[in-house]
C-alpha angles and dihedrals in degrees: 000000000000120000118224122193115208116197120191137129090219105088092196090061090046091052094047093048091047091055092047093049100041092050087051093056101262127128111234129216115190130208130170100205142014094263092056090046092055090049093047092050089055092052101035116011117216128216094223135006130216103200129189113216104216114050138139125260092016127010126222096258093055090046092049091052092053094043091051089060089071109014139047096194114139112271117197119190123225102212141172117228090248091063098072095126091049090046094056089047090051093050089051093054093051115286114142103209143338139231119207121228129269088047133185115237093229091055091050091051092046092051093048093049092048095050094043090051092049093045092052093046090051092054100258122159113337121260112259100230089161093060118101120197130186114169109309092342117099127180121193105196097192093058094029087232124152125190135180114203086345094305117119118245123203113223133177116242091257092048089049094050092048092051093047090051094051094043093049089074111022112205095021115120117228120196121226087251093053091048094047096047095047097041103035094031090220133110113275108247104174094301097151092127092054092053091043093054092051092046089053093051090047092052090051088058103042106028126077090214109022091188090060104030121194100193114018101057137176120227101205112241093004113058142254138317143178109238124203 
């Protein structure tokens, strides 16, 4: 799943773009100014950036210049028609394209797909086939890193392995016996409580409301599953 960073100080635009992109299968990283975008790219690199030009603290042009020192991901400016001079400057410092406000959702999606396809064909950043994503939860198996809404979560090895198992097949129900035998690598001898305790701890770390989980769910009498 490709990660798209949207950078804009208008929260309505951020919210609208997030809806368009998540429903189209992308993971979204949000930032409200250029300074935050630079920081987020250090912590959680995106595959493509939608960058507003005029923002407080650090504008899109300055942010693009800094990001280009370390990354060649596609950067598309979100620009008003009155910002033509800034747009030309931005393209000169490394932006790949621009989309004029107000924009149409289908145009944004078409541009994103086009640039991601071209970037991949030209040998850009490698695809992260070892990355599992369910809702806001992302697991990077190579680095053993788990984030929720971009924020890192510290898991024990057992919690990590349970989560990886469940995220490997979203929607599939795993019984306590299946979880125990695959994670503990021991025969299941009535260890339901052991599994339940680790599931509870895992929920406390990845769910906003562990008492009413949205993603790590119990299927009564059958087991547990990760639900998209």
